[in-house]
Biopython code that builds the backbone (N, CA, C, O; Angstrom):
import numpy as np
from Bio.PDB.StructureBuilder import StructureBuilder

atoms = [
    (1, "MET", "N", (0.849, -1.169, 0.000)),
    (1, "MET", "CA", (0.000, 0.000, 0.000)),
    (1, "MET", "C", (0.899, 1.238, 0.000)),
    (1, "MET", "O", (1.821, 1.343, 0.809)),
    (2, "THR", "N", (0.627, 2.160, -0.902)),
    (2, "THR", "CA", (1.372, 3.403, -0.974)),
    (2, "THR", "C", (0.586, 4.494, -0.243)),
    (2, "THR", "O", (-0.589, 4.718, -0.535)),
    (3, "HIS", "N", (1.228, 5.161, 0.693)),
    (3, "HIS", "CA", (0.553, 6.180, 1.490)),
    (3, "HIS", "C", (0.916, 7.579, 1.013)),
    (3, "HIS", "O", (2.021, 7.812, 0.522)),
    (4, "CYS", "N", (-0.021, 8.504, 1.160)),
    (4, "CYS", "CA", (0.234, 9.893, 0.779)),
    (4, "CYS", "C", (-0.250, 10.880, 1.830)),
    (4, "CYS", "O", (-0.192, 12.088, 1.599)),
    (5, "GLY", "N", (-0.728, 10.405, 2.983)),
    (5, "GLY", "CA", (-1.167, 11.285, 4.053)),
    (5, "GLY", "C", (-2.450, 12.023, 3.734)),
    (5, "GLY", "O", (-3.095, 11.771, 2.716)),
    (6, "THR", "N", (-2.801, 12.918, 4.599)),
    (6, "THR", "CA", (-4.054, 13.671, 4.482)),
    (6, "THR", "C", (-3.887, 14.778, 3.454)),
    (6, "THR", "O", (-3.260, 15.800, 3.733)),
    (7, "GLN", "N", (-4.434, 14.582, 2.293)),
    (7, "GLN", "CA", (-4.375, 15.562, 1.213)),
    (7, "GLN", "C", (-5.713, 16.293, 1.106)),
    (7, "GLN", "O", (-6.759, 15.726, 1.421)),
    (8, "LYS", "N", (-5.679, 17.518, 0.674)),
    (8, "LYS", "CA", (-6.906, 18.293, 0.462)),
    (8, "LYS", "C", (-7.667, 17.712, -0.725)),
    (8, "LYS", "O", (-7.098, 17.464, -1.788)),
    (9, "LEU", "N", (-8.961, 17.502, -0.521)),
    (9, "LEU", "CA", (-9.856, 17.002, -1.564)),
    (9, "LEU", "C", (-11.033, 17.955, -1.651)),
    (9, "LEU", "O", (-11.480, 18.482, -0.632)),
    (10, "GLU", "N", (-11.541, 18.184, -2.857)),
    (10, "GLU", "CA", (-12.607, 19.164, -3.011)),
    (10, "GLU", "C", (-13.698, 18.649, -3.930)),
    (10, "GLU", "O", (-13.425, 18.050, -4.970)),
    (11, "THR", "N", (-14.952, 18.894, -3.523)),
    (11, "THR", "CA", (-16.115, 18.608, -4.358)),
    (11, "THR", "C", (-16.834, 19.939, -4.594)),
    (11, "THR", "O", (-16.349, 20.992, -4.181)),
    (12, "GLU", "N", (-17.955, 19.888, -5.239)),
    (12, "GLU", "CA", (-18.719, 21.104, -5.499)),
    (12, "GLU", "C", (-19.138, 21.792, -4.194)),
    (12, "GLU", "O", (-19.125, 23.021, -4.114)),
    (13, "ARG", "N", (-19.509, 21.010, -3.173)),
    (13, "ARG", "CA", (-20.028, 21.563, -1.913)),
    (13, "ARG", "C", (-19.064, 21.503, -0.735)),
    (13, "ARG", "O", (-19.192, 22.278, 0.212)),
    (14, "LEU", "N", (-18.101, 20.587, -0.788)),
    (14, "LEU", "CA", (-17.264, 20.314, 0.380)),
    (14, "LEU", "C", (-15.782, 20.429, 0.083)),
    (14, "LEU", "O", (-15.336, 20.265, -1.052)),
    (15, "ILE", "N", (-15.031, 20.717, 1.141)),
    (15, "ILE", "CA", (-13.578, 20.614, 1.106)),
    (15, "ILE", "C", (-13.195, 19.661, 2.233)),
    (15, "ILE", "O", (-13.537, 19.901, 3.391)),
    (16, "LEU", "N", (-12.494, 18.592, 1.905)),
    (16, "LEU", "CA", (-11.906, 17.706, 2.905)),
    (16, "LEU", "C", (-10.455, 18.137, 3.020)),
    (16, "LEU", "O", (-9.709, 18.122, 2.041)),
    (17, "ARG", "N", (-10.063, 18.522, 4.231)),
    (17, "ARG", "CA", (-8.722, 19.099, 4.398)),
    (17, "ARG", "C", (-8.178, 18.781, 5.779)),
    (17, "ARG", "O", (-8.929, 18.431, 6.690)),
    (18, "PRO", "N", (-6.866, 18.905, 5.928)),
    (18, "PRO", "CA", (-6.303, 18.743, 7.263)),
    (18, "PRO", "C", (-6.882, 19.810, 8.200)),
    (18, "PRO", "O", (-7.167, 20.931, 7.779)),
    (19, "PHE", "N", (-7.047, 19.453, 9.444)),
    (19, "PHE", "CA", (-7.490, 20.409, 10.455)),
    (19, "PHE", "C", (-6.382, 21.409, 10.742)),
    (19, "PHE", "O", (-5.212, 21.165, 10.448)),
    (20, "SER", "N", (-6.772, 22.537, 11.322)),
    (20, "SER", "CA", (-5.808, 23.511, 11.855)),
    (20, "SER", "C", (-6.344, 23.982, 13.208)),
    (20, "SER", "O", (-7.498, 23.716, 13.546)),
    (21, "MET", "N", (-5.527, 24.666, 13.965)),
    (21, "MET", "CA", (-5.972, 25.178, 15.260)),
    (21, "MET", "C", (-7.059, 26.233, 15.096)),
    (21, "MET", "O", (-7.757, 26.548, 16.060)),
    (22, "ASN", "N", (-7.216, 26.778, 13.911)),
    (22, "ASN", "CA", (-8.296, 27.730, 13.645)),
    (22, "ASN", "C", (-9.668, 27.060, 13.661)),
    (22, "ASN", "O", (-10.691, 27.745, 13.653)),
    (23, "ASP", "N", (-9.696, 25.736, 13.683)),
    (23, "ASP", "CA", (-10.957, 24.990, 13.642)),
    (23, "ASP", "C", (-11.545, 24.692, 15.023)),
    (23, "ASP", "O", (-12.615, 24.091, 15.115)),
    (24, "VAL", "N", (-10.873, 25.096, 16.082)),
    (24, "VAL", "CA", (-11.315, 24.736, 17.437)),
    (24, "VAL", "C", (-12.762, 25.140, 17.697)),
    (24, "VAL", "O", (-13.579, 24.294, 18.061)),
    (25, "SER", "N", (-13.089, 26.403, 17.518)),
    (25, "SER", "CA", (-14.441, 26.884, 17.842)),
    (25, "SER", "C", (-15.513, 26.213, 16.995)),
    (25, "SER", "O", (-16.550, 25.805, 17.517)),
    (26, "ALA", "N", (-15.273, 26.095, 15.701)),
    (26, "ALA", "CA", (-16.264, 25.465, 14.815)),
    (26, "ALA", "C", (-16.445, 23.995, 15.165)),
    (26, "ALA", "O", (-17.571, 23.497, 15.180)),
    (27, "MET", "N", (-15.354, 23.298, 15.444)),
    (27, "MET", "CA", (-15.468, 21.888, 15.811)),
    (27, "MET", "C", (-16.282, 21.732, 17.088)),
    (27, "MET", "O", (-17.187, 20.900, 17.156)),
    (28, "TYR", "N", (-15.962, 22.525, 18.087)),
    (28, "TYR", "CA", (-16.682, 22.445, 19.360)),
    (28, "TYR", "C", (-18.164, 22.757, 19.147)),
    (28, "TYR", "O", (-19.027, 22.015, 19.616)),
    (29, "ARG", "N", (-18.451, 23.819, 18.463)),
    (29, "ARG", "CA", (-19.825, 24.283, 18.261)),
    (29, "ARG", "C", (-20.634, 23.347, 17.354)),
    (29, "ARG", "O", (-21.800, 23.070, 17.632)),
    (30, "ASN", "N", (-20.022, 22.866, 16.281)),
    (30, "ASN", "CA", (-20.767, 22.135, 15.254)),
    (30, "ASN", "C", (-20.984, 20.654, 15.538)),
    (30, "ASN", "O", (-21.933, 20.066, 15.019)),
    (31, "TRP", "N", (-20.114, 20.027, 16.365)),
    (31, "TRP", "CA", (-20.372, 18.627, 16.676)),
    (31, "TRP", "C", (-19.713, 18.091, 17.940)),
    (31, "TRP", "O", (-20.293, 17.228, 18.597)),
    (32, "ALA", "N", (-18.553, 18.553, 18.299)),
    (32, "ALA", "CA", (-17.808, 17.925, 19.398)),
    (32, "ALA", "C", (-18.470, 18.105, 20.763)),
    (32, "ALA", "O", (-18.242, 17.302, 21.668)),
    (33, "SER", "N", (-19.278, 19.137, 20.919)),
    (33, "SER", "CA", (-19.934, 19.369, 22.216)),
    (33, "SER", "C", (-21.340, 18.773, 22.286)),
    (33, "SER", "O", (-22.004, 18.878, 23.316)),
    (34, "ASP", "N", (-21.791, 18.157, 21.212)),
    (34, "ASP", "CA", (-23.164, 17.657, 21.124)),
    (34, "ASP", "C", (-23.231, 16.174, 21.498)),
    (34, "ASP", "O", (-22.764, 15.320, 20.743)),
    (35, "ASP", "N", (-23.805, 15.872, 22.651)),
    (35, "ASP", "CA", (-23.851, 14.475, 23.097)),
    (35, "ASP", "C", (-24.738, 13.609, 22.219)),
    (35, "ASP", "O", (-24.600, 12.386, 22.237)),
    (36, "GLN", "N", (-25.641, 14.201, 21.451)),
    (36, "GLN", "CA", (-26.460, 13.420, 20.524)),
    (36, "GLN", "C", (-25.645, 12.988, 19.296)),
    (36, "GLN", "O", (-25.932, 11.956, 18.689)),
    (37, "VAL", "N", (-24.649, 13.766, 18.944)),
    (37, "VAL", "CA", (-23.757, 13.409, 17.834)),
    (37, "VAL", "C", (-22.702, 12.422, 18.315)),
    (37, "VAL", "O", (-22.466, 11.400, 17.670)),
    (38, "THR", "N", (-22.070, 12.722, 19.439)),
    (38, "THR", "CA", (-20.938, 11.917, 19.891)),
    (38, "THR", "C", (-21.338, 10.579, 20.495)),
    (38, "THR", "O", (-20.477, 9.737, 20.750)),
    (39, "LYS", "N", (-22.630, 10.370, 20.729)),
    (39, "LYS", "CA", (-23.031, 9.065, 21.274)),
    (39, "LYS", "C", (-22.722, 7.933, 20.301)),
    (39, "LYS", "O", (-22.675, 6.770, 20.704)),
    (40, "PHE", "N", (-22.513, 8.251, 19.041)),
    (40, "PHE", "CA", (-22.174, 7.241, 18.038)),
    (40, "PHE", "C", (-20.676, 7.199, 17.739)),
    (40, "PHE", "O", (-20.240, 6.466, 16.852)),
    (41, "LEU", "N", (-19.896, 7.978, 18.470)),
    (41, "LEU", "CA", (-18.456, 8.033, 18.259)),
    (41, "LEU", "C", (-17.726, 7.264, 19.354)),
    (41, "LEU", "O", (-18.343, 6.767, 20.297)),
    (42, "THR", "N", (-16.415, 7.174, 19.220)),
    (42, "THR", "CA", (-15.614, 6.458, 20.217)),
    (42, "THR", "C", (-15.175, 7.365, 21.358)),
    (42, "THR", "O", (-14.489, 6.916, 22.276)),
    (43, "TRP", "N", (-15.564, 8.642, 21.310)),
    (43, "TRP", "CA", (-15.202, 9.590, 22.357)),
    (43, "TRP", "C", (-16.431, 10.371, 22.795)),
    (43, "TRP", "O", (-17.356, 10.568, 22.007)),
    (44, "PRO", "N", (-16.447, 10.821, 24.058)),
    (44, "PRO", "CA", (-17.601, 11.555, 24.585)),
    (44, "PRO", "C", (-17.608, 13.017, 24.117)),
    (44, "PRO", "O", (-16.603, 13.530, 23.625)),
    (45, "ALA", "N", (-18.750, 13.664, 24.279)),
    (45, "ALA", "CA", (-18.867, 15.087, 23.954)),
    (45, "ALA", "C", (-17.842, 15.889, 24.770)),
    (45, "ALA", "O", (-17.569, 15.581, 25.930)),
    (46, "HIS", "N", (-17.295, 16.905, 24.141)),
    (46, "HIS", "CA", (-16.323, 17.767, 24.820)),
    (46, "HIS", "C", (-17.066, 18.729, 25.741)),
    (46, "HIS", "O", (-18.083, 19.305, 25.357)),
    (47, "GLY", "N", (-16.560, 18.896, 26.939)),
    (47, "GLY", "CA", (-17.176, 19.784, 27.915)),
    (47, "GLY", "C", (-16.762, 21.234, 27.779)),
    (47, "GLY", "O", (-17.362, 22.114, 28.397)),
    (48, "SER", "N", (-15.735, 21.493, 26.970)),
    (48, "SER", "CA", (-15.258, 22.868, 26.791)),
    (48, "SER", "C", (-14.430, 22.957, 25.511)),
    (48, "SER", "O", (-13.976, 21.948, 24.971)),
    (49, "GLU", "N", (-14.247, 24.190, 25.042)),
    (49, "GLU", "CA", (-13.385, 24.400, 23.873)),
    (49, "GLU", "C", (-11.947, 24.010, 24.181)),
    (49, "GLU", "O", (-11.207, 23.636, 23.272)),
    (50, "GLU", "N", (-11.539, 24.088, 25.433)),
    (50, "GLU", "CA", (-10.171, 23.718, 25.799)),
    (50, "GLU", "C", (-9.922, 22.238, 25.511)),
    (50, "GLU", "O", (-8.834, 21.872, 25.065)),
    (51, "ILE", "N", (-10.902, 21.397, 25.757)),
    (51, "ILE", "CA", (-10.757, 19.970, 25.438)),
    (51, "ILE", "C", (-10.615, 19.801, 23.932)),
    (51, "ILE", "O", (-9.761, 19.047, 23.467)),
    (52, "THR", "N", (-11.447, 20.498, 23.173)),
    (52, "THR", "CA", (-11.345, 20.443, 21.708)),
    (52, "THR", "C", (-9.972, 20.909, 21.254)),
    (52, "THR", "O", (-9.376, 20.308, 20.360)),
    (53, "ARG", "N", (-9.468, 21.974, 21.862)),
    (53, "ARG", "CA", (-8.129, 22.498, 21.525)),
    (53, "ARG", "C", (-7.050, 21.439, 21.771)),
    (53, "ARG", "O", (-6.147, 21.268, 20.952)),
    (54, "MET", "N", (-7.147, 20.735, 22.890)),
    (54, "MET", "CA", (-6.159, 19.691, 23.214)),
    (54, "MET", "C", (-6.242, 18.541, 22.208)),
    (54, "MET", "O", (-5.212, 18.032, 21.767)),
    (55, "ILE", "N", (-7.451, 18.131, 21.845)),
    (55, "ILE", "CA", (-7.633, 17.043, 20.877)),
    (55, "ILE", "C", (-7.071, 17.440, 19.521)),
    (55, "ILE", "O", (-6.314, 16.680, 18.916)),
    (56, "LEU", "N", (-7.438, 18.628, 19.036)),
    (56, "LEU", "CA", (-6.922, 19.081, 17.740)),
    (56, "LEU", "C", (-5.405, 19.202, 17.756)),
    (56, "LEU", "O", (-4.743, 18.843, 16.783)),
    (57, "SER", "N", (-4.866, 19.693, 18.827)),
    (57, "SER", "CA", (-3.414, 19.816, 18.945)),
    (57, "SER", "C", (-2.745, 18.456, 18.771)),
    (57, "SER", "O", (-1.721, 18.344, 18.097)),
    (58, "ASP", "N", (-3.324, 17.431, 19.379)),
    (58, "ASP", "CA", (-2.792, 16.080, 19.226)),
    (58, "ASP", "C", (-2.919, 15.593, 17.785)),
    (58, "ASP", "O", (-1.965, 15.057, 17.220)),
    (59, "TRP", "N", (-4.095, 15.779, 17.194)),
    (59, "TRP", "CA", (-4.294, 15.338, 15.811)),
    (59, "TRP", "C", (-3.266, 15.973, 14.878)),
    (59, "TRP", "O", (-2.722, 15.301, 14.003)),
    (60, "LEU", "N", (-3.000, 17.267, 15.063)),
    (60, "LEU", "CA", (-2.087, 17.975, 14.178)),
    (60, "LEU", "C", (-0.665, 17.426, 14.229)),
    (60, "LEU", "O", (0.063, 17.520, 13.241)),
    (61, "THR", "N", (-0.259, 16.860, 15.349)),
    (61, "THR", "CA", (1.095, 16.314, 15.439)),
    (61, "THR", "C", (1.288, 15.101, 14.537)),
    (61, "THR", "O", (2.424, 14.737, 14.236)),
    (62, "HIS", "N", (0.218, 14.480, 14.106)),
    (62, "HIS", "CA", (0.309, 13.263, 13.288)),
    (62, "HIS", "C", (0.325, 13.531, 11.781)),
    (62, "HIS", "O", (0.581, 12.615, 11.000)),
    (63, "TYR", "N", (0.058, 14.757, 11.367)),
    (63, "TYR", "CA", (-0.025, 15.030, 9.927)),
    (63, "TYR", "C", (1.286, 14.805, 9.187)),
    (63, "TYR", "O", (1.268, 14.660, 7.964)),
    (64, "GLN", "N", (2.403, 14.771, 9.864)),
    (64, "GLN", "CA", (3.683, 14.503, 9.204)),
    (64, "GLN", "C", (3.831, 13.035, 8.810)),
    (64, "GLN", "O", (4.708, 12.688, 8.019)),
    (65, "GLU", "N", (2.969, 12.169, 9.362)),
    (65, "GLU", "CA", (3.024, 10.737, 9.061)),
    (65, "GLU", "C", (2.271, 10.453, 7.758)),
    (65, "GLU", "O", (1.116, 10.850, 7.605)),
    (66, "GLU", "N", (2.921, 9.774, 6.836)),
    (66, "GLU", "CA", (2.303, 9.496, 5.539)),
    (66, "GLU", "C", (1.124, 8.536, 5.616)),
    (66, "GLU", "O", (0.310, 8.486, 4.693)),
    (67, "ASN", "N", (1.020, 7.780, 6.694)),
    (67, "ASN", "CA", (-0.097, 6.837, 6.830)),
    (67, "ASN", "C", (-1.167, 7.350, 7.804)),
    (67, "ASN", "O", (-1.937, 6.563, 8.354)),
    (68, "TYR", "N", (-1.209, 8.662, 8.011)),
    (68, "TYR", "CA", (-2.222, 9.293, 8.869)),
    (68, "TYR", "C", (-3.212, 10.036, 7.981)),
    (68, "TYR", "O", (-2.833, 10.892, 7.182)),
    (69, "TYR", "N", (-4.489, 9.691, 8.136)),
    (69, "TYR", "CA", (-5.540, 10.271, 7.306)),
    (69, "TYR", "C", (-6.653, 10.782, 8.211)),
    (69, "TYR", "O", (-7.394, 9.992, 8.797)),
    (70, "HIS", "N", (-6.771, 12.093, 8.326)),
    (70, "HIS", "CA", (-7.811, 12.681, 9.178)),
    (70, "HIS", "C", (-8.191, 14.041, 8.594)),
    (70, "HIS", "O", (-7.432, 15.007, 8.673)),
    (71, "TRP", "N", (-9.373, 14.088, 8.013)),
    (71, "TRP", "CA", (-9.839, 15.292, 7.355)),
    (71, "TRP", "C", (-10.885, 16.033, 8.168)),
    (71, "TRP", "O", (-11.711, 15.425, 8.849)),
    (72, "GLY", "N", (-10.838, 17.347, 8.088)),
    (72, "GLY", "CA", (-11.953, 18.179, 8.518)),
    (72, "GLY", "C", (-12.861, 18.306, 7.312)),
    (72, "GLY", "O", (-12.390, 18.501, 6.191)),
    (73, "ILE", "N", (-14.163, 18.197, 7.536)),
    (73, "ILE", "CA", (-15.140, 18.346, 6.455)),
    (73, "ILE", "C", (-15.649, 19.779, 6.511)),
    (73, "ILE", "O", (-16.372, 20.156, 7.434)),
    (74, "GLU", "N", (-15.271, 20.564, 5.529)),
    (74, "GLU", "CA", (-15.672, 21.967, 5.487)),
    (74, "GLU", "C", (-16.778, 22.153, 4.464)),
    (74, "GLU", "O", (-16.626, 21.789, 3.298)),
    (75, "LEU", "N", (-17.881, 22.716, 4.901)),
    (75, "LEU", "CA", (-18.964, 23.077, 3.998)),
    (75, "LEU", "C", (-18.604, 24.424, 3.391)),
    (75, "LEU", "O", (-18.496, 25.421, 4.105)),
    (76, "LYS", "N", (-18.417, 24.457, 2.073)),
    (76, "LYS", "CA", (-17.976, 25.689, 1.416)),
    (76, "LYS", "C", (-18.906, 26.863, 1.728)),
    (76, "LYS", "O", (-18.454, 27.991, 1.922)),
    (77, "GLU", "N", (-20.192, 26.586, 1.772)),
    (77, "GLU", "CA", (-21.192, 27.616, 2.035)),
    (77, "GLU", "C", (-20.964, 28.315, 3.378)),
    (77, "GLU", "O", (-21.205, 29.516, 3.503)),
    (78, "LEU", "N", (-20.499, 27.564, 4.380)),
    (78, "LEU", "CA", (-20.247, 28.125, 5.714)),
    (78, "LEU", "C", (-18.812, 28.584, 5.896)),
    (78, "LEU", "O", (-18.544, 29.513, 6.658)),
    (79, "GLY", "N", (-17.886, 27.932, 5.195)),
    (79, "GLY", "CA", (-16.471, 28.261, 5.352)),
    (79, "GLY", "C", (-15.883, 27.773, 6.659)),
    (79, "GLY", "O", (-14.898, 28.326, 7.148)),
    (80, "GLU", "N", (-16.500, 26.710, 7.242)),
    (80, "GLU", "CA", (-15.972, 26.151, 8.484)),
    (80, "GLU", "C", (-16.249, 24.659, 8.530)),
    (80, "GLU", "O", (-17.099, 24.147, 7.802)),
    (81, "VAL", "N", (-15.511, 23.964, 9.407)),
    (81, "VAL", "CA", (-15.681, 22.515, 9.509)),
    (81, "VAL", "C", (-17.019, 22.165, 10.159)),
    (81, "VAL", "O", (-17.469, 22.812, 11.105)),
    (82, "ILE", "N", (-17.634, 21.114, 9.612)),
    (82, "ILE", "CA", (-18.918, 20.632, 10.129)),
    (82, "ILE", "C", (-18.825, 19.182, 10.584)),
    (82, "ILE", "O", (-19.806, 18.614, 11.065)),
    (83, "GLY", "N", (-17.650, 18.586, 10.433)),
    (83, "GLY", "CA", (-17.455, 17.203, 10.834)),
    (83, "GLY", "C", (-16.047, 16.755, 10.512)),
    (83, "GLY", "O", (-15.205, 17.542, 10.080)),
    (84, "SER", "N", (-15.809, 15.468, 10.731)),
    (84, "SER", "CA", (-14.488, 14.918, 10.433)),
    (84, "SER", "C", (-14.627, 13.535, 9.822)),
    (84, "SER", "O", (-15.658, 12.874, 9.948)),
    (85, "LEU", "N", (-13.574, 13.126, 9.167)),
    (85, "LEU", "CA", (-13.503, 11.842, 8.492)),
    (85, "LEU", "C", (-12.089, 11.330, 8.664)),
    (85, "LEU", "O", (-11.129, 12.069, 8.442)),
    (86, "ALA", "N", (-11.946, 10.064, 9.060)),
    (86, "ALA", "CA", (-10.605, 9.544, 9.310)),
    (86, "ALA", "C", (-10.502, 8.081, 8.919)),
    (86, "ALA", "O", (-11.493, 7.351, 8.905)),
    (87, "VAL", "N", (-9.296, 7.673, 8.605)),
    (87, "VAL", "CA", (-8.999, 6.245, 8.481)),
    (87, "VAL", "C", (-8.722, 5.782, 9.903)),
    (87, "VAL", "O", (-7.772, 6.232, 10.543)),
    (88, "VAL", "N", (-9.560, 4.880, 10.386)),
    (88, "VAL", "CA", (-9.448, 4.443, 11.778)),
    (88, "VAL", "C", (-8.697, 3.126, 11.933)),
    (88, "VAL", "O", (-8.305, 2.764, 13.042)),
    (89, "ALA", "N", (-8.493, 2.410, 10.837)),
    (89, "ALA", "CA", (-7.711, 1.168, 10.878)),
    (89, "ALA", "C", (-7.139, 0.914, 9.488)),
    (89, "ALA", "O", (-7.816, 1.111, 8.479)),
    (90, "ILE", "N", (-5.900, 0.480, 9.452)),
    (90, "ILE", "CA", (-5.244, 0.115, 8.193)),
    (90, "ILE", "C", (-4.725, -1.305, 8.330)),
    (90, "ILE", "O", (-4.053, -1.644, 9.304)),
    (91, "ARG", "N", (-5.043, -2.126, 7.349)),
    (91, "ARG", "CA", (-4.533, -3.510, 7.303)),
    (91, "ARG", "C", (-3.655, -3.623, 6.060)),
    (91, "ARG", "O", (-4.110, -3.975, 4.972)),
    (92, "GLU", "N", (-2.375, -3.310, 6.272)),
    (92, "GLU", "CA", (-1.408, -3.292, 5.180)),
    (92, "GLU", "C", (-1.351, -4.607, 4.423)),
    (92, "GLU", "O", (-1.232, -4.615, 3.198)),
    (93, "ASN", "N", (-1.437, -5.731, 5.150)),
    (93, "ASN", "CA", (-1.262, -7.042, 4.528)),
    (93, "ASN", "C", (-2.332, -7.358, 3.488)),
    (93, "ASN", "O", (-2.102, -8.184, 2.606)),
    (94, "ILE", "N", (-3.492, -6.718, 3.575)),
    (94, "ILE", "CA", (-4.533, -6.979, 2.572)),
    (94, "ILE", "C", (-4.946, -5.702, 1.827)),
    (94, "ILE", "O", (-5.902, -5.717, 1.051)),
    (95, "GLY", "N", (-4.226, -4.599, 2.065)),
    (95, "GLY", "CA", (-4.499, -3.347, 1.364)),
    (95, "GLY", "C", (-5.865, -2.766, 1.693)),
    (95, "GLY", "O", (-6.576, -2.303, 0.802)),
    (96, "GLU", "N", (-6.236, -2.790, 2.978)),
    (96, "GLU", "CA", (-7.557, -2.340, 3.392)),
    (96, "GLU", "C", (-7.450, -1.199, 4.393)),
    (96, "GLU", "O", (-6.567, -1.185, 5.251)),
    (97, "ALA", "N", (-8.367, -0.242, 4.267)),
    (97, "ALA", "CA", (-8.464, 0.844, 5.239)),
    (97, "ALA", "C", (-9.925, 0.993, 5.637)),
    (97, "ALA", "O", (-10.827, 0.932, 4.802)),
    (98, "GLU", "N", (-10.134, 1.192, 6.939)),
    (98, "GLU", "CA", (-11.484, 1.391, 7.468)),
    (98, "GLU", "C", (-11.696, 2.876, 7.743)),
    (98, "GLU", "O", (-10.883, 3.515, 8.411)),
    (99, "ILE", "N", (-12.794, 3.417, 7.221)),
    (99, "ILE", "CA", (-13.115, 4.826, 7.359)),
    (99, "ILE", "C", (-14.120, 5.025, 8.487)),
    (99, "ILE", "O", (-15.056, 4.241, 8.642)),
    (100, "GLY", "N", (-13.922, 6.067, 9.263)),
    (100, "GLY", "CA", (-14.861, 6.379, 10.341)),
    (100, "GLY", "C", (-15.088, 7.860, 10.438)),
    (100, "GLY", "O", (-15.852, 8.313, 11.291)),
]
sb = StructureBuilder()
sb.init_structure("model")
sb.init_model(0)
sb.init_chain("A")
sb.init_seg("    ")
for serial, (resi, resn, name, xyz) in enumerate(atoms, 1):
    if name == "N":
        sb.init_residue(resn, " ", resi, " ")
    sb.init_atom(name, np.array(xyz, "f"), 0.0, 1.0, " ", f" {name:<3s}", serial, name[0])
structure = sb.get_structure()
């Protein structure tokens, strides 16, 4: 499997892109603080923007890895992230990646 890391991808309505620290407020407001959204995720709702800041800070340290895939989903109409998309498991031996 050849890896290329988290690259910017664009459709007519969306931009899939690496997160930045500028996304803290939008991430917290748009989904990370909502327990109805996060009940289906592997992590609980964030209790404050500071928690979101710490999580994003950690995610950003991994972008230098070619086998790290974690996109912010930006709605062009809003100009801010409305969700995230990541490869949550890679099975190199069979060329498979699981998206979450």
